[in-house]
Each structure stands twice: as C-alpha cells, then as structure tokens.
BAKOLLO-813626 format. One record per atom (N, C-alpha, C): residue in three letters; x, y, z. Coordinates in steps of 0.2 Angstrom, whole numbers, padded with zeros to 4 digits, always signed. Atoms other than C-alpha are relative to their C-alpha. Example, Ala and Ser with C-alpha at 12.3 -4.5 7.8 and 13.67 -1.06 7.14 Angstrom:
<sites>
ALA+0004-0006+0000
ALA+0062-0022+0039
ALA+0004+0006+0000
SER-0004-0006-0001
SER+0068-0005+0036
SER-0004+0005+0003
</sites>
This chain:
<sites>
MET-0006-0005+0002
MET-0170-0206+0020
MET+0002-0002-0007
ILE-0003+0001+0006
ILE-0164-0205+0002
ILE+0008-0001+0001
ARG-0007+0001+0000
ARG-0147-0213-0001
ARG+0003-0001-0007
ALA-0003+0001+0006
ALA-0135-0213-0015
ALA+0000-0007-0003
GLU+0000+0007+0002
GLU-0135-0232-0016
GLU-0007-0002-0002
ASP+0007+0002+0002
ASP-0154-0232-0019
ASP+0000+0001-0007
PHE+0001-0002+0008
PHE-0151-0225-0037
PHE+0004-0005-0004
SER-0004+0005+0005
SER-0146-0237-0051
SER-0002+0003-0007
PRO+0001-0002+0007
PRO-0144-0234-0070
PRO-0007-0002-0003
VAL+0006+0002+0004
VAL-0160-0234-0081
VAL+0002-0004-0005
THR-0002+0005+0005
THR-0159-0249-0092
THR-0007-0002-0003
LEU+0006+0003+0003
LEU-0171-0258-0104
LEU-0004-0004+0004
GLU+0003+0005-0004
GLU-0175-0270-0091
GLU-0005+0004+0005
ASP+0004-0003-0004
ASP-0184-0256-0082
ASP-0007+0002-0003
ARG+0006-0002+0004
ARG-0198-0254-0095
ARG-0006-0001+0004
ASP+0006+0001-0003
ASP-0212-0262-0085
ASP-0001+0005+0006
LEU+0000-0005-0005
LEU-0207-0251-0070
LEU-0003+0007-0002
PHE+0001-0007+0003
PHE-0208-0235-0080
PHE-0007+0000-0003
ALA+0007+0000+0003
ALA-0224-0240-0089
ALA-0005+0000+0005
SER+0005+0000-0006
SER-0234-0243-0073
SER+0000+0007+0003
TRP+0000-0006-0003
TRP-0228-0227-0066
TRP-0003+0006-0004
TYR+0002-0006+0004
TYR-0231-0216-0081
TYR-0008-0001-0002
ARG+0007+0001+0001
ARG-0249-0224-0084
ARG-0003+0004+0006
ALA+0003-0004-0005
ALA-0253-0216-0067
ALA+0002+0008+0000
PHE-0002-0007+0000
PHE-0243-0200-0070
PHE+0004+0001-0007
PRO-0003-0001+0006
PRO-0241-0196-0088
PRO+0005+0006+0000
GLN-0005-0006+0001
GLN-0226-0185-0093
GLN-0001+0004-0005
LEU+0001-0005+0005
LEU-0226-0169-0103
LEU+0006+0001-0003
HIS-0007-0002+0003
HIS-0207-0167-0106
HIS+0003-0007-0003
SER-0003+0006+0002
SER-0198-0180-0117
SER+0006-0002+0003
ASP-0006+0002-0004
ASP-0183-0180-0106
ASP-0001-0005+0005
ASN+0002+0005-0005
ASN-0192-0190-0094
ASN-0003-0006-0003
SER+0002+0006+0003
SER-0198-0202-0106
SER+0005-0006+0000
PHE-0005+0006-0001
PHE-0191-0220-0104
PHE+0004-0001-0006
ALA-0004+0001+0006
ALA-0186-0221-0122
ALA+0006+0005-0001
ASN-0005-0005+0000
ASN-0176-0205-0121
ASN+0006-0002+0005
MET-0005+0002-0005
MET-0167-0211-0105
MET+0004-0006-0003
VAL-0004+0006+0002
VAL-0162-0228-0113
VAL+0004+0002-0006
CYS-0004-0002+0006
CYS-0156-0220-0130
CYS+0005+0004+0002
TRP-0005-0005-0001
TRP-0147-0206-0122
TRP+0004-0002+0007
SER-0003+0002-0006
SER-0140-0216-0107
SER+0008+0001+0000
HIS-0007-0001+0000
HIS-0122-0215-0113
HIS+0002+0007+0000
TYR-0002-0007+0000
TYR-0123-0196-0113
TYR-0002+0003+0006
ALA+0003-0004-0005
ALA-0134-0191-0099
ALA+0000-0005+0007
HIS-0001+0004-0006
HIS-0131-0206-0087
HIS-0006+0000+0005
TYR+0006+0000-0004
TYR-0149-0207-0081
TYR+0000-0006+0006
ARG+0000+0004-0005
ARG-0152-0215-0064
ARG-0007+0001+0003
LYS+0006+0000-0003
LYS-0168-0220-0055
LYS+0000-0003+0007
ALA+0001+0003-0007
ALA-0174-0224-0037
ALA-0008+0000+0001
VAL+0007+0000-0003
VAL-0191-0229-0029
VAL+0000+0002+0007
ALA+0000-0002-0007
ALA-0195-0220-0013
ALA-0008+0000+0002
GLY+0007+0000-0002
GLY-0212-0226-0007
GLY-0005+0001-0006
ARG+0004-0001+0006
ARG-0225-0219-0019
ARG+0003+0005-0005
HIS-0003-0004+0005
HIS-0213-0209-0029
HIS+0006-0003-0004
LEU-0005+0002+0004
LEU-0201-0212-0043
LEU+0005+0006-0001
LEU-0005-0005+0000
LEU-0185-0202-0042
LEU+0005-0001-0006
LEU-0004+0001+0006
LEU-0174-0198-0057
LEU+0006+0005+0001
SER-0005-0004+0001
SER-0157-0190-0060
SER+0004-0001-0006
SER-0004+0000+0007
SER-0146-0186-0075
SER+0007+0003+0002
THR-0007-0003-0001
THR-0127-0182-0076
THR+0003+0001-0007
VAL-0003-0002+0007
VAL-0120-0173-0091
VAL+0006+0005+0002
GLY-0006-0004-0001
GLY-0103-0166-0091
GLY+0002+0000+0007
GLY-0002-0001-0007
GLY-0100-0170-0073
GLY-0005+0004+0004
GLU+0006-0003-0004
GLU-0116-0160-0068
GLU-0006-0004+0001
THR+0006+0004-0002
THR-0129-0170-0059
THR-0006+0004+0002
ARG+0006-0003-0002
ARG-0147-0164-0058
ARG-0005-0005+0002
PHE+0005+0004-0002
PHE-0161-0172-0049
PHE-0007+0004-0002
ARG+0006-0002+0003
ARG-0179-0170-0055
ARG-0006+0000+0006
PHE+0005+0000-0004
PHE-0195-0166-0046
PHE-0003-0007+0001
PRO+0002+0007+0000
PRO-0202-0183-0039
PRO-0006-0001-0004
ILE+0006+0002+0004
ILE-0214-0192-0050
ILE-0005-0004+0005
GLY+0005+0003-0004
GLY-0230-0196-0040
GLY-0004+0005+0003
PRO+0005-0005-0003
PRO-0243-0188-0029
PRO+0004+0006+0003
HIS-0003-0005-0003
HIS-0238-0171-0023
HIS+0001-0001+0007
ASP-0001+0002-0007
ASP-0230-0173-0006
ASP+0006+0005+0002
GLU-0005-0005-0002
GLU-0220-0159+0003
GLU+0006-0004+0003
GLU-0006+0003-0003
GLU-0209-0171+0013
GLU+0005-0003-0005
ILE-0005+0003+0004
ILE-0202-0181-0001
ILE+0003+0005-0005
THR-0003-0006+0004
THR-0200-0165-0012
THR+0006+0003+0003
LYS-0005-0004-0003
LYS-0190-0156+0001
LYS+0006-0005+0001
GLU-0006+0004-0002
GLU-0180-0172+0005
GLU+0004-0001-0007
VAL-0004+0001+0006
VAL-0175-0174-0014
VAL+0004+0007-0001
MET-0004-0007+0001
MET-0170-0155-0014
MET+0006+0000+0004
ARG-0006+0000-0004
ARG-0159-0157+0001
ARG+0005-0005-0002
PHE-0004+0005+0002
PHE-0152-0173-0006
PHE+0004+0003-0006
SER-0003-0003+0006
SER-0148-0164-0023
SER+0005+0005+0002
LEU-0006-0005-0002
LEU-0138-0151-0013
LEU+0006-0004+0002
VAL-0006+0004-0002
VAL-0126-0165-0007
VAL+0002-0003-0006
GLN-0002+0004+0006
GLN-0126-0175-0023
GLN+0001+0004-0007
GLY+0000-0004+0007
GLY-0129-0162-0037
GLY+0005+0005-0001
GLY-0005-0005+0002
GLY-0120-0149-0045
GLY-0002+0007+0001
SER+0002-0007-0001
SER-0122-0130-0047
SER-0007+0002-0001
THR+0007+0000+0001
THR-0140-0132-0053
THR-0003-0007+0001
PRO+0001+0007-0002
PRO-0145-0148-0044
PRO-0007-0002+0000
PHE+0007+0002-0001
PHE-0164-0147-0045
PHE-0004+0003-0006
VAL+0003-0002+0006
VAL-0175-0147-0061
VAL-0008-0001+0001
VAL+0007+0001+0000
VAL-0194-0145-0063
VAL-0002+0000-0007
PHE+0002+0001+0007
PHE-0202-0151-0079
PHE-0007+0002-0002
ASN+0007-0002+0002
ASN-0220-0145-0079
ASN-0003+0005+0005
GLY+0002-0006-0004
GLY-0230-0130-0073
GLY-0004-0002+0006
ASP+0003+0002-0007
ASP-0241-0140-0060
ASP+0005-0001+0005
ASP-0005+0001-0005
ASP-0226-0145-0051
ASP+0004+0006+0002
ARG-0003-0006-0002
ARG-0218-0128-0052
ARG-0005+0004+0005
ASN+0005-0004-0004
ASN-0234-0120-0045
ASN-0001-0003+0007
TYR+0000+0003-0006
TYR-0234-0133-0031
TYR+0006+0002+0004
LEU-0006-0001-0003
LEU-0216-0130-0027
LEU+0000+0008+0003
ALA+0001-0007-0002
ALA-0220-0111-0026
ALA-0004+0000+0006
GLY+0004+0000-0006
GLY-0233-0115-0013
GLY+0004-0002+0006
ILE-0003+0003-0006
ILE-0222-0125-0001
ILE+0007+0003+0001
CYS-0006-0004+0000
CYS-0206-0115-0005
CYS+0000+0007-0003
PRO+0002-0006+0003
PRO-0212-0098-0009
PRO+0007+0005-0001
GLU-0006-0004+0000
GLU-0194-0090-0006
GLU+0005-0003-0006
LEU-0004+0003+0005
LEU-0186-0102-0019
LEU-0001+0003-0007
VAL+0000-0003+0007
VAL-0181-0094-0036
VAL+0001-0006-0005
LEU-0001+0005+0006
LEU-0184-0105-0051
LEU+0001+0004-0006
HIS-0003-0003+0006
HIS-0175-0100-0067
HIS-0003-0004-0006
PRO+0002+0004+0006
PRO-0182-0104-0084
PRO+0006-0003-0004
PHE-0006+0003+0003
PHE-0171-0116-0093
PHE-0002+0000-0008
ARG+0003-0001+0006
ARG-0176-0109-0110
ARG+0002-0005-0006
SER-0003+0004+0005
SER-0165-0120-0121
SER-0003-0007+0000
PHE+0003+0006+0000
PHE-0175-0135-0115
PHE-0007+0000+0000
PHE+0007+0000+0001
PHE-0192-0129-0117
PHE-0002-0004-0006
GLU+0001+0004+0005
GLU-0201-0141-0128
GLU-0007+0003-0004
TYR+0005-0003+0005
TYR-0213-0136-0143
TYR-0005-0005-0001
VAL+0006+0004+0001
VAL-0230-0143-0144
VAL-0005+0003-0005
TYR+0004-0003+0005
TYR-0241-0141-0159
TYR-0006-0004-0001
ARG+0006+0004+0001
ARG-0258-0146-0164
ARG+0001-0004-0006
THR-0002+0004+0005
THR-0256-0161-0175
THR-0004+0002-0007
SER+0004-0002+0006
SER-0270-0155-0187
SER+0004+0006-0004
ASP-0003-0006+0003
ASP-0260-0139-0190
ASP+0006-0003-0004
LEU-0006+0003+0004
LEU-0244-0149-0195
LEU-0002-0004-0006
ALA+0002+0004+0006
ALA-0254-0160-0206
ALA-0003+0004-0006
THR+0003-0004+0005
THR-0264-0147-0215
THR+0003+0006-0002
LEU-0003-0007+0001
LEU-0254-0131-0214
LEU-0005+0005-0002
PRO+0005-0004+0002
PRO-0269-0120-0214
PRO+0002+0007+0000
GLY+0000-0007+0000
GLY-0270-0102-0219
GLY+0006+0003-0001
LYS-0006-0004+0002
LYS-0258-0088-0221
LYS+0006-0001+0004
PRO-0006+0001-0004
PRO-0247-0092-0206
PRO+0005-0005-0003
TYR-0004+0006+0003
TYR-0241-0108-0216
TYR+0001+0001-0007
LEU-0001-0001+0007
LEU-0240-0100-0233
LEU+0007-0002-0003
THR-0007+0002+0002
THR-0221-0101-0235
THR+0001-0007+0000
ILE-0002+0007+0000
ILE-0220-0118-0229
ILE-0004-0004-0005
ARG+0004+0004+0005
ARG-0234-0124-0241
ARG+0004+0001-0007
HIS-0004-0001+0006
HIS-0224-0116-0255
HIS+0006-0004-0001
GLN-0006+0004+0000
GLN-0208-0125-0250
GLN-0002-0007-0001
LEU+0002+0007+0001
LEU-0218-0142-0249
LEU-0002-0001-0008
ASN+0002+0000+0007
ASN-0225-0138-0267
ASN+0006-0001-0004
ARG-0006+0000+0004
ARG-0207-0135-0273
ARG+0003-0007+0001
PHE-0002+0007-0001
PHE-0202-0152-0265
PHE-0003-0005-0004
ARG+0003+0005+0003
ARG-0215-0161-0273
ARG+0000+0000-0008
ARG-0001-0001+0007
ARG-0212-0154-0290
ARG+0007-0003-0002
ASN-0006+0001+0002
ASN-0194-0157-0290
ASN+0002-0008+0002
CYS-0002+0006-0002
CYS-0193-0174-0281
CYS-0006-0005+0000
SER+0004+0006-0001
SER-0203-0190-0283
SER+0001-0003+0006
SER-0001+0003-0007
SER-0206-0197-0266
SER-0005-0005+0002
VAL+0005+0005-0003
VAL-0214-0212-0257
VAL+0002+0000+0008
THR+0000+0001-0007
THR-0217-0214-0238
THR-0001-0007+0002
GLU+0001+0006-0002
GLU-0215-0230-0229
GLU+0002-0001+0008
ALA-0001+0000-0007
ALA-0215-0236-0211
ALA+0007-0003+0001
LEU-0006+0002-0002
LEU-0199-0239-0202
LEU-0001-0007+0004
GLY+0000+0007-0003
GLY-0196-0258-0197
GLY+0005-0004-0002
PRO-0006+0005+0001
PRO-0185-0273-0198
PRO+0002+0000-0007
GLY-0002+0001+0007
GLY-0186-0274-0217
GLY+0005+0006-0002
ASN-0004-0005+0003
ASN-0177-0257-0219
ASN+0004+0003+0005
ARG-0004-0003-0005
ARG-0168-0253-0203
ARG+0008+0000-0002
ALA-0007+0000+0002
ALA-0151-0258-0211
ALA+0001+0006-0005
GLU-0001-0005+0005
GLU-0154-0246-0225
GLU-0001+0007+0004
VAL+0000-0007-0004
VAL-0159-0232-0212
VAL+0007+0001+0003
ARG-0007-0001-0002
ARG-0142-0235-0204
ARG+0005+0002-0005
GLU-0004-0003+0005
GLU-0134-0232-0220
GLU-0001+0007-0002
PHE+0002-0007+0000
PHE-0144-0216-0222
PHE+0003+0004+0005
LEU-0003-0003-0006
LEU-0138-0211-0205
LEU+0008+0001-0001
GLY-0007-0001+0002
GLY-0120-0214-0211
GLY+0001+0006-0005
ARG-0001-0006+0005
ARG-0122-0202-0226
ARG-0002+0006+0003
TRP+0002-0007-0003
TRP-0131-0189-0215
TRP+0006+0002+0004
CYS-0005-0002-0004
CYS-0117-0189-0203
CYS+0007+0002-0004
ASP-0005-0002+0005
ASP-0104-0188-0217
ASP-0001+0007-0002
TRP+0001-0006+0002
TRP-0113-0173-0223
TRP+0000+0005+0006
ARG+0000-0004-0005
ARG-0115-0165-0206
ARG+0007+0000+0004
ASP-0007+0001-0003
ASP-0097-0171-0200
ASP-0002-0001+0008
CYS+0002+0002-0007
CYS-0104-0179-0184
CYS+0006-0001+0004
GLU-0006+0001-0004
GLU-0086-0183-0179
GLU+0002+0006+0004
ALA-0003-0006-0003
ALA-0082-0165-0176
ALA-0005+0004+0005
ASP+0005-0003-0004
ASP-0098-0161-0166
ASP-0002-0005+0005
PRO+0002+0005-0005
PRO-0100-0170-0149
PRO-0008-0001+0000
VAL+0007+0001+0000
VAL-0119-0167-0149
VAL-0002-0005-0005
LEU+0002+0004+0005
LEU-0121-0175-0166
LEU+0002-0007+0001
SER-0003+0006-0001
SER-0110-0189-0162
SER-0004-0004+0005
ASN+0004+0003-0005
ASN-0120-0193-0146
ASN-0007-0002-0003
GLU+0007+0001+0003
GLU-0136-0191-0156
GLU+0000-0006-0004
ARG+0000+0006+0005
ARG-0130-0204-0169
ARG+0000-0006+0004
GLU+0000+0006-0004
GLU-0127-0217-0155
GLU-0007-0001+0003
ALA+0007+0001-0002
ALA-0144-0213-0148
ALA-0005-0003-0005
ILE+0005+0003+0005
ILE-0153-0216-0164
ILE+0002-0007-0002
HIS-0001+0007+0001
HIS-0144-0232-0167
HIS-0003-0005+0006
LEU+0004+0004-0006
LEU-0150-0238-0149
LEU-0007+0000-0001
ALA+0007+0000+0001
ALA-0167-0233-0154
ALA-0002-0005-0006
LEU+0001+0005+0005
LEU-0166-0244-0170
LEU+0001-0007+0003
ASP-0001+0006-0003
ASP-0159-0258-0160
ASP-0005-0003+0004
HIS+0005+0002-0004
HIS-0173-0258-0148
HIS-0007+0003-0001
GLN+0006-0003+0002
GLN-0187-0251-0158
GLN-0007-0003+0003
GLU+0006+0003-0002
GLU-0201-0263-0153
GLU+0000+0000+0008
ALA+0000+0000-0007
ALA-0196-0264-0135
ALA-0001+0007+0003
LEU+0001-0007-0002
LEU-0196-0245-0133
LEU-0006+0003-0002
GLY+0007-0002+0002
GLY-0213-0244-0141
GLY+0001+0006-0006
LEU-0002-0005+0004
LEU-0205-0233-0155
LEU-0003-0002-0007
GLU+0002+0001+0007
GLU-0213-0230-0172
GLU+0005+0005-0005
GLY-0004-0004+0004
GLY-0205-0222-0187
GLY-0002+0000-0007
LEU+0001+0000+0008
LEU-0206-0217-0206
LEU+0006+0002-0003
LEU-0005-0002+0005
LEU-0195-0214-0220
LEU-0003+0002-0006
ILE+0002-0002+0006
ILE-0196-0205-0236
ILE+0005-0002-0005
ARG-0005+0002+0006
ARG-0188-0212-0252
ARG-0001+0005-0005
VAL+0000-0005+0006
VAL-0184-0200-0266
VAL+0004-0002-0006
GLN-0003+0001+0006
GLN-0180-0201-0284
GLN+0002+0007-0003
ASP-0002-0007+0002
ASP-0170-0185-0289
ASP+0006+0000-0004
GLY-0006+0000+0005
GLY-0157-0191-0301
GLY+0007-0001+0004
THR-0007+0001-0004
THR-0144-0195-0286
THR+0001-0008+0000
GLY-0002+0007+0000
GLY-0145-0214-0289
GLY-0004-0003+0005
GLY+0004+0004-0006
GLY-0151-0228-0277
GLY-0004-0005-0004
THR+0004+0006+0002
THR-0163-0242-0279
THR-0006+0003-0004
ALA+0006-0002+0004
ALA-0178-0242-0291
ALA-0005+0003+0004
ALA+0005-0003-0004
ALA-0189-0237-0277
ALA+0002+0006+0003
GLY-0003-0007-0003
GLY-0178-0222-0272
GLY+0004-0002+0006
ARG-0004+0001-0007
ARG-0165-0221-0258
ARG-0003+0005+0005
ILE+0002-0004-0006
ILE-0169-0214-0241
ILE+0002+0007+0000
GLY-0002-0007-0001
GLY-0169-0195-0240
GLY-0002+0003+0006
ALA+0002-0003-0007
ALA-0177-0192-0223
ALA-0003-0006+0004
MET+0003+0005-0004
MET-0183-0202-0208
MET-0002+0004+0007
ALA+0002-0002-0007
ALA-0192-0199-0191
ALA-0001-0006+0004
ILE+0002+0005-0005
ILE-0194-0209-0175
ILE-0004+0004+0005
PHE+0005-0003-0005
PHE-0208-0205-0163
PHE-0004-0005+0004
GLN+0003+0005-0004
GLN-0219-0213-0150
GLN-0006+0004+0004
GLU+0004-0003-0005
GLU-0233-0209-0138
GLU+0003+0002+0006
LEU-0003-0003-0006
LEU-0228-0197-0124
LEU-0005-0001+0006
SER+0006+0000-0005
SER-0245-0196-0115
SER-0006-0002-0005
PRO+0006+0002+0004
PRO-0263-0201-0121
PRO-0002+0005-0005
ASP+0002-0005+0005
ASP-0265-0185-0130
ASP+0006+0003-0004
THR-0006-0003+0003
THR-0247-0182-0136
THR+0004-0005-0003
ALA-0005+0004+0002
ALA-0235-0190-0147
ALA+0006+0004+0000
VAL-0007-0004+0000
VAL-0216-0185-0147
VAL+0004-0002-0005
VAL-0005+0001+0005
VAL-0204-0184-0161
VAL+0007+0000+0003
HIS-0006+0000-0003
HIS-0188-0190-0154
HIS+0006+0002-0005
PHE-0006-0001+0005
PHE-0177-0190-0170
PHE-0003+0002-0007
GLU+0002-0002+0006
GLU-0179-0182-0187
GLU+0006+0002-0004
LYS-0006-0001+0004
LYS-0166-0182-0201
LYS-0002+0001-0007
GLY+0001+0000+0007
GLY-0165-0177-0219
GLY+0006+0002-0004
LEU-0006-0002+0004
LEU-0152-0175-0233
LEU-0002+0005-0005
PRO+0002-0006+0004
PRO-0151-0160-0244
PRO-0001-0001-0007
ASP+0001+0001+0007
ASP-0153-0169-0260
ASP-0006+0003-0003
CYS+0006-0002+0002
CYS-0171-0163-0261
CYS-0002+0006+0004
GLU+0002-0006-0004
GLU-0175-0145-0255
GLU-0007-0001+0003
GLY+0007+0000-0003
GLY-0190-0145-0243
GLY-0001-0007+0003
ILE+0002+0007-0003
ILE-0188-0163-0237
ILE-0001+0000+0007
TYR+0002+0000-0007
TYR-0188-0158-0219
TYR-0008+0002+0001
ARG+0007-0002+0000
ARG-0205-0150-0222
ARG-0004-0006-0002
ALA+0004+0006+0002
ALA-0211-0166-0230
ALA+0000-0005+0005
VAL+0000+0006-0006
VAL-0206-0178-0216
VAL-0004+0003+0006
ASN+0004-0003-0005
ASN-0214-0166-0204
ASN-0007-0001-0001
GLN+0007+0001+0002
GLN-0230-0166-0213
GLN-0002-0007+0000
GLU+0002+0007+0000
GLU-0230-0185-0216
GLU-0001-0003+0007
THR+0000+0002-0007
THR-0227-0188-0198
THR-0007+0002+0003
ALA+0006-0003-0003
ALA-0242-0177-0193
ALA-0006-0004-0003
LEU+0005+0003+0003
LEU-0253-0185-0206
LEU-0001-0007+0002
LEU+0000+0006-0003
LEU-0249-0202-0199
LEU-0003+0000+0007
LEU+0002+0000-0007
LEU-0253-0197-0181
LEU-0006+0004+0001
ARG+0005-0005-0001
ARG-0267-0184-0183
ARG-0007-0004+0003
ASP+0006+0003-0002
ASP-0281-0197-0180
ASP+0001-0003+0007
ARG-0001+0004-0006
ARG-0273-0204-0164
ARG+0002+0005+0006
TYR-0003-0005-0005
TYR-0265-0188-0155
TYR-0002+0007-0002
PRO+0002-0007+0002
PRO-0272-0170-0155
PRO+0007+0004+0000
PHE-0006-0004+0000
PHE-0254-0164-0151
PHE+0006-0004-0002
ILE-0007+0002+0001
ILE-0236-0167-0156
ILE+0005+0004+0003
ASN-0006-0003-0004
ASN-0221-0163-0145
ASN+0006-0001-0005
ARG-0006+0001+0004
ARG-0206-0159-0156
ARG+0006+0002+0003
GLU-0006-0001-0004
GLU-0194-0157-0142
GLU+0003+0007+0000
SER-0002-0007-0001
SER-0183-0142-0138
SER+0005+0002-0006
ASP-0005-0003+0005
ASP-0171-0131-0148
ASP+0007-0001+0002
LEU-0007+0001-0003
LEU-0156-0134-0136
LEU+0004+0006-0001
GLY-0004-0006+0001
GLY-0151-0116-0139
GLY+0004+0000-0007
VAL-0004+0001+0007
VAL-0145-0121-0157
VAL-0002+0006-0004
PRO+0002-0006+0005
PRO-0144-0105-0168
PRO-0004-0002-0006
GLY+0005+0001+0005
GLY-0158-0105-0180
GLY-0005-0005+0001
LEU+0005+0005-0001
LEU-0167-0120-0173
LEU-0006+0003+0003
ARG+0006-0003-0003
ARG-0178-0109-0162
ARG-0005+0003-0005
GLU+0004-0003+0006
GLU-0184-0099-0177
GLU-0003-0005-0004
ALA+0003+0006+0004
ALA-0187-0115-0187
ALA-0006-0003+0004
LYS+0006+0003-0004
LYS-0198-0122-0173
LYS-0006+0005+0001
GLU+0005-0006-0001
GLU-0207-0105-0170
GLU-0004+0001-0007
ARG+0003-0001+0007
ARG-0211-0104-0189
ARG-0006-0005-0001
TYR+0006+0005+0000
TYR-0223-0119-0186
TYR-0005+0002+0005
HIS+0005-0003-0004
HIS-0233-0109-0173
HIS-0002-0005+0005
PRO+0002+0005-0005
PRO-0233-0120-0158
PRO-0006+0002+0004
HIS+0006-0001-0004
HIS-0249-0122-0148
HIS+0002+0002+0007
HIS-0003-0002-0007
HIS-0239-0121-0131
HIS+0007-0003+0001
LEU-0007+0003-0001
LEU-0222-0124-0124
LEU+0000-0004+0007
VAL-0001+0004-0006
VAL-0218-0137-0110
VAL+0007+0004+0003
ARG-0006-0004-0003
ARG-0207-0126-0099
ARG+0004-0004+0006
VAL-0005+0004-0005
VAL-0192-0132-0088
VAL+0003+0006+0004
TYR-0003-0005-0004
TYR-0185-0123-0073
TYR+0005-0003+0004
TYR-0005+0002-0005
TYR-0170-0125-0062
TYR+0001+0004+0006
ALA-0002-0004-0006
ALA-0164-0120-0045
ALA+0007+0000+0001
ARG-0007-0001-0001
ARG-0147-0114-0041
ARG+0002-0003+0007
HIS-0002+0003-0007
HIS-0137-0123-0027
HIS+0000+0005+0005
SER-0001-0005-0005
SER-0133-0107-0019
SER-0006+0003+0003
GLU+0007-0003-0002
GLU-0151-0101-0018
GLU-0004-0005+0004
MET+0003+0006-0004
MET-0157-0118-0012
MET+0003+0000+0007
GLU-0004+0001-0007
GLU-0144-0119+0002
GLU-0003+0005+0005
SER+0001-0005-0005
SER-0150-0103+0010
SER-0007-0001+0003
ILE+0007+0001-0002
ILE-0168-0109+0012
ILE-0002-0007+0002
LEU+0001+0007-0002
LEU-0167-0128+0015
LEU+0004-0002+0006
</sites>
C-alpha cells in the first residue's frame, strides 16, 4: 500500500537512482527529467517513492498536487493504486499521463476514465537536421532573419563551462533587467532554476553554449554574451533544450542560438525537444513556425471523474 510517508523530495543525491530507472524506461517529456526536477524543485516541489518495480513521482505547484503515471512496466494493480492514492492526496486534477503508450494502456484498463489534453504542456519535438539546416520554403523567413543577424552582428559561439559561468550569470542579470523578472513570478522562478543548473552543470549532465556578439554595445574584445542555451540528453535519440535566452541587442539572435544548438547536436541525436509553450501568448506560434515533427502530449484526469469509477 502506498503511504504519504513513502515520498521524499527529489534532490541531487537521487541522481544514480533516476539514472538507473531511466536507462530502463527512457522518458519522453522533460518534466520527468531528473535535471528539470532538481532545478525547479523550489517551484514544483517534486517528490519520489519506490514501490517495488515502479518509480512514483508527484509535484505540487500553487498548492495543487498531481501524481504521475508510474514509471516501470505496465501494471494494472500499481496504476490503480496510484490513482486511488492521488484522489486522497492530490488536488482537483490529481493524476497526469505524460506519453501516448501510457495513455493507451490506461484506456484499456479504465475505459470509462476521461483523460483531458493538457495543451499548454504539450512539448514540441523537431528533427535536429531541420533546425540545423532550415531546408526549403517552410524556413525561408527564418533564413532571412538569420542572414540579417549575421550581416549586422559579428558573433562567435563557445561552450558553456566553468570558465564562463560567472559571465553567464551576469548575462542573466541583464536579461532579467530587460524582462523585469521581479514583476513576473514565472520568470523569477526560471531565473532561480537556471542558476541551479549552472551550480550543478556537471552533476546534472548538462551542456550549454553561448553566443558572443560585437554590435557596438561594448563589452570585452571577444564580445559580450548575447545569448545562451542549456541542454542535455533526454533519451538515446532525443536531446532537450531546458533553457534558452537572448538579449535584443542583435535582431535574430534567438534564431542563431537555436541553429547553433542544433548544429552541435545533429550528429548525436535525430530529435530535439524544445519543451512546451506554457500557454504563453505568441510562444505557441513561435514554436509552430519551426514545424515540429511531433508533439509529446500530456493528459490529466479530474478528481470528480476519477472518483466515480475508482
């Protein structure tokens, strides 16, 4: 029987536990990635428990607790036990499913359960080669924007690491001043998540790159940082971009950091997951403009609808 005391916070010390589990059961959605849970722990309060052959996860945002489909071999008993437990411990939408195979399995064992699409958390997955080469007419506008960037801004790309992390933190401070992070809780929490990613880059298996630009705004002889990205392996065939930031000094710099990331990763991963749009106005259109290969869909169940069948 699952008990509340079986759950404990996800911390950096759980790295080996998650690594062994995810080798056997690779994840498709970034919200289940270990790095995401560590970096956003202050916001989403991730917790984990081990129940036999299954890893159980929950998150609590704004007082709303949700439990996830158990990670491990499909098993009707543990799945229904987690669902019943979520009715007691969770909020109004207590149970979430993060991939299509699990959704199809759940439909087979609970055909009367309604699963609602959680559209704001669908993740966008692209062919790495498309993001690297921007082929054909669908990417014509993006290529024009990149050409404009290269005409107007001299730039150089370098890897993120110990030698430039302090400078990246300074860049993030300038970015937050521009975007007024203090006035936006999401941006404020994201800033803390990025700093945690920088603090634990090696332990979390994170990579990154930055773009230095010379555009008349000053800075070092090599150019000051105008954009950065932090990414890692999500599964054997997919990398995930956790964070991407750019300053408006050079028009088109987001196009540039997107392409540079893909160029770096294209020989290692056929796909890049660029996470969700979070329902942010304009962000969905921006992600769709890059023509995703597929979406990683997320579904939730409502407490009232689960209660009637469990």
